[in-house]
N, C-alpha and C positions, 0 to 999 in steps of 0.2 A: 633728706636721704635720697640717694641716687636710686634709680631703678635697679632691680636685681633679677637675674635669670632664675627661672623656676627650678632649674637643675641644682641650684645651690641649697634648696630646701631638702632636708634629709628625712626619710621615713625608715624607721627601724622597728623590728619585731623581736619579741622574746617569747618563749613558751610560757603559757599560763598553767600553773599547777592548781588543781581544784582546792579551793579554800584559801589560796594565797591572797593576803590582804594588801601587800605592797609589791611594787614592781622591782625587778632587779636593779642594783645600783647602776647609775647612768653609764659608768665606764665598764660594766660587767661584760665578760666574754659571751654571756648568754644572748646578747643582742646581735642580730644579723640585719644588714642593710638591704632594703628592698629598692634596688636601683638597676641592676643589670638587665639590659634589653627592655626596660620600661621607658616608653617614649611619651607618655602622658599620664598625669594623675589629676583627676577631676575632684572638685569639692562638691559632694552630694549631701551636704548637711541638710537636716530637716528641722524647720522651726514650726512649733505649734503656737498659734496666736489666738487671741480673743479680742473682740471689739465690743466696746460698750460706750454709751454716751451718758453723761452725768449732768444733774441739775446745777452743780456749781460751775459749770461751763455753759456753753450755748447748745448743748445736746449733740454736738458733732462727735461721732464715735472716735474713741482713742484706741490705738492698738497696743496691747500688752503682750509681750513675748512670754509664754507660759513655760516652754521648754525648748532646748536645743539639743539635737543629737548630731554631733559632728561626725561626718563620714567622708572617706576618701575612696576614689575608684581608680586604682592603678591599671594601666593597660599596656600591653606590649607583646613580647615574644617569650614563649616558655623555654626555660632551661632547667631540665631535671637535675642538673648537677649544682645549680645555685641553691644555697642553703635556705634563703628566704622563699624562693619559688617552691622548693620541696616542702617546706613547713606548711605552706598554704595548700599545695596539692594533696598532701597527706590528710588534710581535713575534709576533703570533698565528700566522703560518705559518712562523716561523723555528725552527731547531733549534740545538743545541749552544751555542756562545758568542753566538749571535744572541739568546738568551734571558737574557743576563747584564746586570745593572745594578749600580750602587752604591746601597746603601740606607742612609739615615741616619735614625735615630729619636732625636728630642729628647724626653726624658721630661719630665713635668710638674715635676720638681724641678730641671731644667736639665742633668742628666747626658745625654751624647750617646753613642750606639752607632752605629758605622759599619762596614760590611763589604760584600764582594761578595756578590751574591745572584742567585738564579735565579727567573724569573717563569714560573708555570705556571697552568693552568686559566683562561685568559683568556676573558672574555666582555665584548665591547665592542659592544653593540648587539644586544639580543635582548629577548624578552618579549611579552606580550599586545598586541594591536593598540591597545587603549584606554589603554595605560600608556606612560610614558616609557621610552626605551631603557635597558636594564640595563647595569651595569658591575660587574665583579668579577674577581679574580685571587688567586693565592697568591704571596707574595714570601717566599722561604726563604733565609736566610743560608747560604752555602756552608761557612762555618766560624764559630766564635765571633767575633762582632763586637768591634772595639776600643772599649773604654769610655774616654770622656774625662769626668771628673767636672766638675760645674759649677765655673767659676772664680770 
C-alpha cells in the first residue's frame, strides 16, 4: 500500500444521548466532521501493560497489554460557527455524560472505527492577542471502538 496523507483520515462526532447504546447510523446527518482549521491530530492512546516472567520460559519478563484507551488530540484554530467545534466548545463546563460523544474515525484505507468517547482538555478560544483563537481537546474512546472493514 502506498503512503497516505494524514488529511485523508476523517474524524466525525455525533451527540451522545444519555443511555444510548448504539451510535447513529454511519450515514446519519447527526455526524459532523472535525476538520475545519484543524492542522494536527495526535494519537495519545494509553496502554496499560503488565510484565511477568514464567518458569515455562527462561524467566525473562513478558509484556502483556491489559487495556488500551484510544485517544486523539486535535489542534488548530477555533471557529465558533463550525458545528464540530461548537459541539465541543459547548461541553467545556459540563461534567459526566455532558462530556460524551460518539466518535467515528475513517482510516485512510477505508476501515471505520466507531465508539462512545469522552471529551477532555477543551480549549476553544485562547492564545496570544496577535494570533487566531486556539482550539484543542482530547477525545478518548470509553472502550475499544467497533471496527467496520472497508466494504
